[in-house]
C-alpha atoms as an extended CHARMM CRD file, in Angstrom:
* protein
*
       212  EXT
         1         1  MET       CA             35.4330000000       14.8070000000      -28.4790000000  PROA      1               0.0000000000
         2         2  ARG       CA             31.8460000000       14.9860000000      -29.7820000000  PROA      2               0.0000000000
         3         3  LEU       CA             31.3280000000       11.3350000000      -28.8560000000  PROA      3               0.0000000000
         4         4  GLU       CA             32.7900000000       11.7920000000      -25.2910000000  PROA      4               0.0000000000
         5         5  LYS       CA             30.5270000000       14.7170000000      -24.7090000000  PROA      5               0.0000000000
         6         6  MET       CA             27.3640000000       12.8030000000      -25.9710000000  PROA      6               0.0000000000
         7         7  LEU       CA             28.2530000000        9.8440000000      -23.7020000000  PROA      7               0.0000000000
         8         8  GLY       CA             28.7890000000       12.0810000000      -20.7790000000  PROA      8               0.0000000000
         9         9  VAL       CA             25.4220000000       13.7890000000      -21.2370000000  PROA      9               0.0000000000
        10        10  PHE       CA             23.6920000000       10.5110000000      -21.8420000000  PROA      10              0.0000000000
        11        11  ALA       CA             25.1530000000        8.9790000000      -18.7460000000  PROA      11              0.0000000000
        12        12  LEU       CA             24.0370000000       11.9220000000      -16.4640000000  PROA      12              0.0000000000
        13        13  LEU       CA             20.4370000000       11.6290000000      -17.9360000000  PROA      13              0.0000000000
        14        14  THR       CA             20.3650000000        7.9800000000      -17.4740000000  PROA      14              0.0000000000
        15        15  ALA       CA             21.5920000000        8.2240000000      -13.8220000000  PROA      15              0.0000000000
        16        16  ALA       CA             18.9550000000       10.8300000000      -13.0860000000  PROA      16              0.0000000000
        17        17  ALA       CA             16.2900000000        8.6340000000      -14.6170000000  PROA      17              0.0000000000
        18        18  VAL       CA             17.0140000000        5.5380000000      -12.5450000000  PROA      18              0.0000000000
        19        19  VAL       CA             17.0710000000        6.8200000000       -9.1320000000  PROA      19              0.0000000000
        20        20  PRO       CA             14.9280000000        4.0950000000       -7.4530000000  PROA      20              0.0000000000
        21        21  ALA       CA             11.7830000000        4.6620000000       -5.6630000000  PROA      21              0.0000000000
        22        22  SER       CA             11.2200000000        2.6700000000       -2.5180000000  PROA      22              0.0000000000
        23        23  ALA       CA              8.1090000000        0.9630000000       -1.1170000000  PROA      23              0.0000000000
        24        24  THR       CA              7.6160000000        1.0280000000        2.5600000000  PROA      24              0.0000000000
        25        25  ILE       CA              5.7340000000       -2.0550000000        3.7100000000  PROA      25              0.0000000000
        26        26  TYR       CA              3.7430000000       -2.8560000000        6.7900000000  PROA      26              0.0000000000
        27        27  ASP       CA              2.6300000000       -6.2820000000        7.6690000000  PROA      27              0.0000000000
        28        28  LEU       CA             -0.8120000000       -6.8790000000        9.4370000000  PROA      28              0.0000000000
        29        29  THR       CA              0.3440000000       -9.1720000000       12.2730000000  PROA      29              0.0000000000
        30        30  SER       CA             -1.3530000000       -8.2040000000       15.4970000000  PROA      30              0.0000000000
        31        31  ASP       CA             -4.6070000000      -10.1950000000       15.9350000000  PROA      31              0.0000000000
        32        32  HSD       CA             -7.5740000000       -8.7340000000       17.8340000000  PROA      32              0.0000000000
        33        33  CYS       CA            -10.1220000000      -11.2370000000       16.3900000000  PROA      33              0.0000000000
        34        34  THR       CA            -12.5100000000      -13.0170000000       18.8740000000  PROA      34              0.0000000000
        35        35  GLY       CA            -11.0150000000      -16.5220000000       18.9550000000  PROA      35              0.0000000000
        36        36  THR       CA             -8.2330000000      -15.3470000000       16.6030000000  PROA      36              0.0000000000
        37        37  CYS       CA             -8.1770000000      -15.0540000000       12.8940000000  PROA      37              0.0000000000
        38        38  GLY       CA             -5.5890000000      -17.6360000000       12.2260000000  PROA      38              0.0000000000
        39        39  THR       CA             -2.0490000000      -17.3620000000       11.2250000000  PROA      39              0.0000000000
        40        40  ALA       CA             -0.1910000000      -13.8780000000       10.6960000000  PROA      40              0.0000000000
        41        41  PRO       CA              0.6920000000      -12.0930000000        8.5430000000  PROA      41              0.0000000000
        42        42  PHE       CA             -2.8210000000      -11.4810000000        7.5310000000  PROA      42              0.0000000000
        43        43  GLY       CA             -1.8680000000       -9.0850000000        4.7520000000  PROA      43              0.0000000000
        44        44  ASN       CA              0.2170000000       -6.1000000000        4.2500000000  PROA      44              0.0000000000
        45        45  ILE       CA              0.0830000000       -2.2910000000        3.3130000000  PROA      45              0.0000000000
        46        46  GLU       CA              2.5380000000       -1.0050000000        0.7200000000  PROA      46              0.0000000000
        47        47  LEU       CA              3.2540000000        2.8360000000        0.4530000000  PROA      47              0.0000000000
        48        48  LEU       CA              5.0890000000        4.3370000000       -2.4570000000  PROA      48              0.0000000000
        49        49  GLN       CA              5.8560000000        8.0910000000       -2.6980000000  PROA      49              0.0000000000
        50        50  SER       CA              5.1010000000        9.2900000000       -6.2140000000  PROA      50              0.0000000000
        51        51  GLY       CA              6.0060000000       12.9740000000       -6.3200000000  PROA      51              0.0000000000
        52        52  THR       CA              3.7610000000       14.6840000000       -3.8780000000  PROA      52              0.0000000000
        53        53  THR       CA              1.3340000000       11.7880000000       -3.7500000000  PROA      53              0.0000000000
        54        54  VAL       CA              1.5510000000        8.5410000000       -1.7120000000  PROA      54              0.0000000000
        55        55  ASP       CA              0.1540000000        5.5910000000       -3.3960000000  PROA      55              0.0000000000
        56        56  VAL       CA             -1.2610000000        3.0320000000       -0.9830000000  PROA      56              0.0000000000
        57        57  THR       CA             -2.0110000000       -0.6500000000       -1.6160000000  PROA      57              0.0000000000
        58        58  VAL       CA             -3.7990000000       -2.6970000000        1.0920000000  PROA      58              0.0000000000
        59        59  HSD       CA             -3.6840000000       -6.5550000000        0.4150000000  PROA      59              0.0000000000
        60        60  LEU       CA             -5.0400000000       -9.4670000000        2.3670000000  PROA      60              0.0000000000
        61        61  ASN       CA             -3.5470000000      -12.8380000000        2.3280000000  PROA      61              0.0000000000
        62        62  SER       CA             -5.7130000000      -15.8770000000        1.5800000000  PROA      62              0.0000000000
        63        63  PRO       CA             -8.0880000000      -16.9600000000        3.1530000000  PROA      63              0.0000000000
        64        64  ASN       CA             -8.7420000000      -13.3790000000        4.7370000000  PROA      64              0.0000000000
        65        65  TYR       CA            -11.4410000000      -11.0970000000        3.3910000000  PROA      65              0.0000000000
        66        66  PHE       CA            -12.2140000000       -7.4570000000        4.2190000000  PROA      66              0.0000000000
        67        67  VAL       CA            -15.5390000000       -7.4300000000        6.2680000000  PROA      67              0.0000000000
        68        68  LYS       CA            -17.9350000000       -4.7550000000        7.3390000000  PROA      68              0.0000000000
        69        69  THR       CA            -18.6120000000       -4.9950000000       11.0910000000  PROA      69              0.0000000000
        70        70  GLY       CA            -19.1100000000       -2.8310000000       14.2120000000  PROA      70              0.0000000000
        71        71  ALA       CA            -15.5280000000       -3.6450000000       15.2560000000  PROA      71              0.0000000000
        72        72  GLY       CA            -14.0970000000       -1.5230000000       12.4810000000  PROA      72              0.0000000000
        73        73  ASP       CA            -17.0380000000        1.0390000000       12.7240000000  PROA      73              0.0000000000
        74        74  SER       CA            -18.2170000000       -0.2730000000        9.2300000000  PROA      74              0.0000000000
        75        75  GLN       CA            -14.7890000000        0.5830000000        7.5930000000  PROA      75              0.0000000000
        76        76  ALA       CA            -12.6350000000       -2.0650000000        5.8370000000  PROA      76              0.0000000000
        77        77  PHE       CA             -9.4780000000       -0.2470000000        6.5310000000  PROA      77              0.0000000000
        78        78  ILE       CA             -8.6490000000        2.5790000000        8.9250000000  PROA      78              0.0000000000
        79        79  PHE       CA             -5.6570000000        4.8870000000        9.2500000000  PROA      79              0.0000000000
        80        80  ASN       CA             -4.5680000000        8.2130000000       10.3300000000  PROA      80              0.0000000000
        81        81  ALA       CA             -2.9710000000       10.9960000000        8.2270000000  PROA      81              0.0000000000
        82        82  THR       CA             -1.3580000000       14.2830000000        9.3290000000  PROA      82              0.0000000000
        83        83  GLY       CA             -2.2630000000       17.3440000000        7.3070000000  PROA      83              0.0000000000
        84        84  VAL       CA             -4.5310000000       15.5160000000        4.9140000000  PROA      84              0.0000000000
        85        85  LEU       CA             -7.9510000000       16.3220000000        3.9830000000  PROA      85              0.0000000000
        86        86  LEU       CA            -10.6290000000       14.0080000000        2.7470000000  PROA      86              0.0000000000
        87        87  ALA       CA            -10.4740000000       15.5450000000       -0.6980000000  PROA      87              0.0000000000
        88        88  ASP       CA             -6.9130000000       14.5750000000       -0.9220000000  PROA      88              0.0000000000
        89        89  ILE       CA             -7.9230000000       10.8460000000       -1.0890000000  PROA      89              0.0000000000
        90        90  SER       CA             -8.7790000000        9.2250000000       -4.2640000000  PROA      90              0.0000000000
        91        91  ILE       CA             -9.6630000000        5.4570000000       -4.6690000000  PROA      91              0.0000000000
        92        92  ASP       CA             -8.9740000000        3.3740000000       -7.7170000000  PROA      92              0.0000000000
        93        93  ALA       CA            -11.9920000000        1.8300000000       -9.2730000000  PROA      93              0.0000000000
        94        94  HSD       CA            -13.1020000000       -1.3230000000       -7.2750000000  PROA      94              0.0000000000
        95        95  VAL       CA            -15.8040000000       -3.8860000000       -7.1530000000  PROA      95              0.0000000000
        96        96  PRO       CA            -17.6660000000       -3.4870000000       -4.8620000000  PROA      96              0.0000000000
        97        97  GLY       CA            -17.3360000000        0.2940000000       -4.8210000000  PROA      97              0.0000000000
        98        98  LEU       CA            -15.4480000000        1.9370000000       -1.9970000000  PROA      98              0.0000000000
        99        99  THR       CA            -15.4680000000        5.3390000000       -0.4190000000  PROA      99              0.0000000000
       100       100  ALA       CA            -13.1750000000        7.3510000000        1.9330000000  PROA      100             0.0000000000
       101       101  SER       CA            -14.6300000000        8.7190000000        5.1440000000  PROA      101             0.0000000000
       102       102  THR       CA            -13.4260000000       10.7440000000        8.1290000000  PROA      102             0.0000000000
       103       103  GLY       CA            -14.6780000000       10.2030000000       11.7100000000  PROA      103             0.0000000000
       104       104  SER       CA            -13.5600000000        8.3730000000       14.8350000000  PROA      104             0.0000000000
       105       105  PHE       CA            -12.9300000000        4.8600000000       13.8970000000  PROA      105             0.0000000000
       106       106  GLY       CA            -11.4880000000        1.8710000000       15.8980000000  PROA      106             0.0000000000
       107       107  THR       CA            -11.9920000000        0.3230000000       19.3540000000  PROA      107             0.0000000000
       108       108  GLY       CA            -10.0770000000        0.3060000000       22.5980000000  PROA      108             0.0000000000
       109       109  ALA       CA             -7.8930000000       -2.6060000000       21.4150000000  PROA      109             0.0000000000
       110       110  VAL       CA             -6.4210000000       -0.7220000000       18.3890000000  PROA      110             0.0000000000
       111       111  GLY       CA             -6.9570000000        2.9360000000       19.3840000000  PROA      111             0.0000000000
       112       112  ASP       CA             -8.5280000000        5.7510000000       17.4840000000  PROA      112             0.0000000000
       113       113  PHE       CA             -8.2320000000        6.4480000000       13.6630000000  PROA      113             0.0000000000
       114       114  GLY       CA             -9.4510000000        9.4940000000       11.7610000000  PROA      114             0.0000000000
       115       115  PHE       CA             -9.7890000000        8.0880000000        8.1830000000  PROA      115             0.0000000000
       116       116  GLY       CA            -11.4170000000        4.9660000000        6.9250000000  PROA      116             0.0000000000
       117       117  ILE       CA            -12.2250000000        3.2850000000        3.5950000000  PROA      117             0.0000000000
       118       118  GLY       CA            -15.2230000000        1.2000000000        3.4590000000  PROA      118             0.0000000000
       119       119  CYS       CA            -18.0170000000       -0.3680000000        1.2250000000  PROA      119             0.0000000000
       120       120  SER       CA            -21.3080000000        1.5570000000        1.7370000000  PROA      120             0.0000000000
       121       121  SER       CA            -23.1050000000       -0.9210000000       -0.4610000000  PROA      121             0.0000000000
       122       122  CYS       CA            -22.0250000000       -4.0600000000        1.3780000000  PROA      122             0.0000000000
       123       123  GLY       CA            -24.0440000000       -5.8270000000        3.8870000000  PROA      123             0.0000000000
       124       124  ASN       CA            -22.7970000000       -6.3360000000        7.4480000000  PROA      124             0.0000000000
       125       125  GLY       CA            -20.7850000000       -9.4080000000        8.1160000000  PROA      125             0.0000000000
       126       126  ALA       CA            -19.3100000000      -12.0710000000        5.9570000000  PROA      126             0.0000000000
       127       127  PRO       CA            -18.1300000000      -12.8160000000        3.4310000000  PROA      127             0.0000000000
       128       128  GLY       CA            -17.0220000000       -9.4040000000        2.3510000000  PROA      128             0.0000000000
       129       129  PHE       CA            -14.4860000000       -9.0510000000       -0.4100000000  PROA      129             0.0000000000
       130       130  ASN       CA            -10.7050000000       -9.8000000000       -0.8510000000  PROA      130             0.0000000000
       131       131  THR       CA             -9.6050000000       -7.6450000000       -3.7610000000  PROA      131             0.0000000000
       132       132  ASP       CA             -6.8750000000       -5.0510000000       -2.9740000000  PROA      132             0.0000000000
       133       133  ILE       CA             -7.7270000000       -1.6620000000       -1.7280000000  PROA      133             0.0000000000
       134       134  VAL       CA             -5.6160000000        0.8620000000       -3.7800000000  PROA      134             0.0000000000
       135       135  PHE       CA             -5.9660000000        4.5650000000       -3.0250000000  PROA      135             0.0000000000
       136       136  HSD       CA             -3.7820000000        7.6250000000       -3.3030000000  PROA      136             0.0000000000
       137       137  VAL       CA             -3.1790000000       10.5550000000       -0.9690000000  PROA      137             0.0000000000
       138       138  ALA       CA             -2.2230000000       13.9600000000       -2.5800000000  PROA      138             0.0000000000
       139       139  ASN       CA             -0.0280000000       16.5610000000       -0.9600000000  PROA      139             0.0000000000
       140       140  ALA       CA              1.3810000000       14.1210000000        1.4780000000  PROA      140             0.0000000000
       141       141  THR       CA              4.3950000000       12.0450000000        2.4070000000  PROA      141             0.0000000000
       142       142  ILE       CA              4.6450000000        8.5660000000        3.7290000000  PROA      142             0.0000000000
       143       143  ALA       CA              5.6800000000        9.9380000000        7.0990000000  PROA      143             0.0000000000
       144       144  ASP       CA              2.2220000000       11.7510000000        7.1350000000  PROA      144             0.0000000000
       145       145  LEU       CA              0.4600000000        8.4170000000        6.9090000000  PROA      145             0.0000000000
       146       146  THR       CA              2.7690000000        6.3600000000        9.1560000000  PROA      146             0.0000000000
       147       147  ALA       CA              2.8620000000        7.9780000000       12.6070000000  PROA      147             0.0000000000
       148       148  PRO       CA              1.5390000000        5.6470000000       15.3280000000  PROA      148             0.0000000000
       149       149  ASN       CA             -1.5630000000        6.4870000000       17.1370000000  PROA      149             0.0000000000
       150       150  ALA       CA             -1.7170000000        6.5340000000       21.0440000000  PROA      150             0.0000000000
       151       151  SER       CA             -2.0390000000        2.8420000000       21.1460000000  PROA      151             0.0000000000
       152       152  GLY       CA              1.1830000000        2.4080000000       18.8420000000  PROA      152             0.0000000000
       153       153  ASN       CA             -0.8300000000        1.2320000000       15.8100000000  PROA      153             0.0000000000
       154       154  VAL       CA             -0.3750000000        2.6450000000       12.2680000000  PROA      154             0.0000000000
       155       155  PHE       CA             -2.9390000000        0.6300000000       10.1190000000  PROA      155             0.0000000000
       156       156  VAL       CA             -5.9920000000       -1.5980000000       10.8900000000  PROA      156             0.0000000000
       157       157  ALA       CA             -8.0520000000       -3.7740000000        8.7370000000  PROA      157             0.0000000000
       158       158  ASP       CA            -11.3810000000       -5.5470000000        9.6940000000  PROA      158             0.0000000000
       159       159  ILE       CA            -11.1720000000       -9.0560000000        8.3430000000  PROA      159             0.0000000000
       160       160  PHE       CA            -13.0440000000      -12.2810000000        7.9590000000  PROA      160             0.0000000000
       161       161  SER       CA            -11.1120000000      -15.5710000000        8.2060000000  PROA      161             0.0000000000
       162       162  ASN       CA            -13.0300000000      -17.1480000000        5.3250000000  PROA      162             0.0000000000
       163       163  ASN       CA            -14.1120000000      -20.7550000000        5.7900000000  PROA      163             0.0000000000
       164       164  LEU       CA            -16.6540000000      -20.5080000000        2.9370000000  PROA      164             0.0000000000
       165       165  ASN       CA            -16.5760000000      -21.9940000000       -0.5950000000  PROA      165             0.0000000000
       166       166  GLY       CA            -13.7250000000      -24.3320000000        0.3000000000  PROA      166             0.0000000000
       167       167  LEU       CA            -11.4260000000      -21.7360000000        1.8620000000  PROA      167             0.0000000000
       168       168  THR       CA             -9.4920000000      -22.7800000000        5.0430000000  PROA      168             0.0000000000
       169       169  GLY       CA            -10.2090000000      -19.9780000000        7.4410000000  PROA      169             0.0000000000
       170       170  ASN       CA            -11.6920000000      -20.5290000000       10.8860000000  PROA      170             0.0000000000
       171       171  GLY       CA            -14.6980000000      -18.3690000000       10.3300000000  PROA      171             0.0000000000
       172       172  ASN       CA            -13.8780000000      -15.6080000000       12.8210000000  PROA      172             0.0000000000
       173       173  THR       CA            -13.8840000000      -11.8510000000       12.2730000000  PROA      173             0.0000000000
       174       174  GLY       CA            -11.9900000000       -8.9350000000       13.8560000000  PROA      174             0.0000000000
       175       175  LEU       CA             -9.4630000000       -6.2800000000       13.6540000000  PROA      175             0.0000000000
       176       176  VAL       CA             -5.7640000000       -6.9040000000       12.8080000000  PROA      176             0.0000000000
       177       177  ASP       CA             -3.1690000000       -4.0450000000       12.9370000000  PROA      177             0.0000000000
       178       178  ALA       CA              0.2860000000       -3.1180000000       11.6640000000  PROA      178             0.0000000000
       179       179  SER       CA              2.6390000000       -1.1550000000       13.8190000000  PROA      179             0.0000000000
       180       180  VAL       CA              6.1590000000       -1.5240000000       12.4680000000  PROA      180             0.0000000000
       181       181  PRO       CA              7.4170000000       -1.2950000000        8.8740000000  PROA      181             0.0000000000
       182       182  ARG       CA              8.8060000000       -4.4150000000        7.3270000000  PROA      182             0.0000000000
       183       183  SER       CA             11.3610000000       -2.8480000000        4.9590000000  PROA      183             0.0000000000
       184       184  SER       CA             12.0370000000       -0.4350000000        2.1060000000  PROA      184             0.0000000000
       185       185  VAL       CA             12.1490000000       -2.2540000000       -1.0530000000  PROA      185             0.0000000000
       186       186  PRO       CA             13.4470000000       -0.8130000000       -4.3530000000  PROA      186             0.0000000000
       187       187  GLU       CA             10.7410000000       -0.8170000000       -7.0530000000  PROA      187             0.0000000000
       188       188  PRO       CA             11.5610000000       -3.2670000000       -9.7920000000  PROA      188             0.0000000000
       189       189  VAL       CA             10.4350000000       -0.8520000000      -12.5680000000  PROA      189             0.0000000000
       190       190  THR       CA             13.6690000000        1.0400000000      -12.3580000000  PROA      190             0.0000000000
       191       191  SER       CA             15.8310000000       -2.0460000000      -13.2260000000  PROA      191             0.0000000000
       192       192  GLY       CA             14.5200000000       -1.9190000000      -16.7250000000  PROA      192             0.0000000000
       193       193  LEU       CA             15.5550000000        1.6910000000      -17.1520000000  PROA      193             0.0000000000
       194       194  VAL       CA             19.1480000000        0.7610000000      -16.0810000000  PROA      194             0.0000000000
       195       195  GLY       CA             19.2740000000       -2.0320000000      -18.6070000000  PROA      195             0.0000000000
       196       196  THR       CA             17.9060000000        0.1870000000      -21.3590000000  PROA      196             0.0000000000
       197       197  GLY       CA             20.2740000000        2.9250000000      -20.4460000000  PROA      197             0.0000000000
       198       198  LEU       CA             23.4110000000        0.6580000000      -20.5170000000  PROA      198             0.0000000000
       199       199  ALA       CA             22.3510000000       -1.0170000000      -23.8580000000  PROA      199             0.0000000000
       200       200  SER       CA             21.8490000000        2.3250000000      -25.5030000000  PROA      200             0.0000000000
       201       201  LEU       CA             25.2300000000        3.5040000000      -24.2480000000  PROA      201             0.0000000000
       202       202  PHE       CA             26.7760000000        0.3220000000      -25.7240000000  PROA      202             0.0000000000
       203       203  PHE       CA             25.2680000000        0.7550000000      -29.0770000000  PROA      203             0.0000000000
       204       204  LEU       CA             25.9690000000        4.5800000000      -29.2820000000  PROA      204             0.0000000000
       205       205  ARG       CA             29.5840000000        3.8490000000      -28.5520000000  PROA      205             0.0000000000
       206       206  ARG       CA             29.8720000000        1.1510000000      -31.2720000000  PROA      206             0.0000000000
       207       207  ARG       CA             28.1720000000        3.6070000000      -33.7700000000  PROA      207             0.0000000000
       208       208  PHE       CA             30.5430000000        6.3910000000      -33.2710000000  PROA      208             0.0000000000
       209       209  ALA       CA             33.5240000000        3.8310000000      -33.0860000000  PROA      209             0.0000000000
       210       210  GLY       CA             32.5300000000        2.5860000000      -36.4890000000  PROA      210             0.0000000000
       211       211  LYS       CA             32.6750000000        6.0120000000      -37.9870000000  PROA      211             0.0000000000
       212       212  ALA       CA             36.1580000000        6.6890000000      -36.5860000000  PROA      212             0.0000000000
C-alpha cells in the first residue's frame, strides 16, 4: 500500500510538472520594401507565456539585417501592447545595445504602433545588425501583444536585404510585417521532464518490488 501511495503522488507531481508551454509564432511575410526585400519569410517572432511575463524573440533569416531608417521611425522592431507600460519591458543584453521606446511608429503602409525597440548608438542605414532581439514584457499575456492594428498588422521590422560581405541580398531596405500566427508549438524543454519522470517511476517501482 505504501508503494502504491508513493507512486500515485509521484505520478500527480510529474503530470503537473510537464504541462507543456506553447510558443506562438508569427512569420514576417508582407514586404513593403522599395523594390522588394527578396523572398519571404524574412524572419519570425516567437512569443512564450512564462507566468505573468511574455518572452519575445525576434529573429531575421539570412541575408536580412535589422536596420535604422526613417521608414521604421529609427526603430528596428515595432509593436503594440494593451495595458503595458514602458517600464514593463526589459531587453536582454545585446550588441549593439538596444532600448525600448514609446511613441507613434510606422507608416501608412503598415499602420501605427505604440512601442519600438531600436539601437540609439547605430548609424542610419545599412548594414545594421542581425542578432536576435530578445525582450520580456511583464504583467502581460500573449493576447495583449498580438491584437492587430487598424491596418491588420501585428509586428513590423525594418530590414536591410544584405548584399555586403558575400551575402546574397538585393541591397534594398524597408518594412516587413506579420499579421497571422503560424502555429502554437509545444516547447521541447518539457519532453525531458516527461522522460525523467517515467524513468524515476520505473526505478522506484523496481526498488520496492525488490524489497517485497
